[in-house]
Structures are given as C-alpha cells and as structure tokens.
C-alpha positions as MATLAB code, in Angstrom:
seq = 'MTEPILARVSLHDRKRYALIKQHGLCRGLGPAIFFNDEDYGIARRLCEGCQVRGMCLDLALTYHEKGMWAGTSERDRARLRRQRRRLALSA';
ca = [
      18.210   71.310  111.170;
      15.910   73.531  112.770;
      12.291   74.216  111.749;
      12.230   76.978  109.481;
      14.384   74.700  107.405;
      12.816   71.187  108.009;
       9.336   73.421  106.556;
      11.427   73.517  103.189;
      12.890   70.087  103.297;
      10.811   67.362  101.041;
       9.419   64.280  102.775;
      11.643   62.255  100.585;
      14.391   64.074  102.111;
      12.443   63.876  105.800;
      12.636   60.475  105.700;
      16.781   60.766  104.989;
      17.268   62.662  107.684;
      15.106   60.493  109.633;
      17.014   57.590  108.223;
      20.382   58.798  109.680;
      18.552   59.978  112.840;
      18.757   56.012  113.110;
      21.518   54.753  111.528;
      23.241   57.393  112.051;
      26.880   57.122  114.394;
      26.259   60.124  115.774;
      22.937   58.935  117.398;
      22.307   59.994  120.690;
      25.284   62.054  120.954;
      24.956   66.242  121.896;
      26.119   68.090  118.942;
      28.920   69.220  120.954;
      31.736   67.783  118.672;
      29.964   68.641  115.272;
      29.703   72.785  116.191;
      33.267   73.191  117.182;
      35.217   74.760  114.741;
      38.602   73.914  116.446;
      38.354   70.582  116.575;
      36.493   68.222  114.615;
      38.712   65.145  115.108;
      36.342   63.933  116.531;
      33.309   63.900  114.346;
      35.405   63.367  111.367;
      36.370   59.832  112.874;
      33.446   59.164  114.159;
      31.978   59.826  110.854;
      34.957   57.653  108.443;
      32.897   54.258  109.129;
      29.355   55.290  109.358;
      26.582   53.490  107.212;
      24.787   57.006  106.743;
      27.478   58.819  105.786;
      26.628   59.364  101.348;
      23.064   60.430  102.203;
      24.632   62.618  105.216;
      26.998   64.607  102.697;
      24.159   64.553   99.957;
      21.622   66.071  102.714;
      24.309   68.634  103.801;
      25.710   69.835  100.616;
      21.620   70.315   99.312;
      20.530   72.738  102.979;
      23.382   73.886  103.218;
      23.703   72.671  106.835;
      26.134   74.048  109.435;
      28.703   72.678  111.742;
      30.040   68.919  111.121;
      28.201   66.960  108.439;
      29.625   63.326  106.894;
      32.838   64.306  108.315;
      32.875   67.660  106.476;
      33.187   70.824  107.504;
      30.787   73.592  106.573;
      34.584   74.914  104.528;
      34.590   71.382  103.230;
      31.578   71.388  101.721;
      31.711   74.689  100.224;
      34.157   73.712   98.251;
      32.361   70.526   97.466;
      30.170   72.512   95.551;
      32.435   74.775   93.380;
      34.422   71.307   92.122;
      30.582   69.875   91.227;
      29.696   73.768   89.947;
      32.628   72.693   88.019;
      32.216   70.249   86.788;
      28.693   70.453   85.761;
      29.968   73.545   83.525;
      32.696   71.591   81.982;
      30.090   68.761   81.054;
];
C-alpha cells in the first residue's frame, strides 16, 4: 500500500493492514508474485490457506488495491464489487 493511500485509511484499518503483514502467509515475500498479470497461480495457492484472507479481501475491496490480494485479482474484485452493489440494490 502506498503512503498517500495509507493517509486516507482509518486507524482501525491501519491495524488490520498491520495484522495482515504480521500473520499473512505472504509476510516476508517480495511483491513480484502479487503483481504478475500472466501467472497469479502461485499467489492464489498461497492465499488459499491464509488465516487473514477474509480481512485481506475486505481491505482490498474497500481500498481498490492493485495486484493480487486474498487470492483475487483486480478483475475478480471488480466483479465482487458489482455483485455486492446488485445485492444491495435488490435488498
């Protein structure tokens, strides 16, 4: 996450980002596997068993993060946001 984005993140969500960095299976890994548009397979498999995956996905959806987050690509998350909007409108 970049500093300008971090400045707009609530204190609660900053703590959630810190938890992801501490407990995520991705901790200590470089960003290359999370920004490889041609092969997200490694990142998807890594995220499958991660204990903070739900929190990670929620933050990625909220802040429109780039790259692979919680085993989802930007395209996956755009689809999830559209589905959420449709559900909210039909409720």
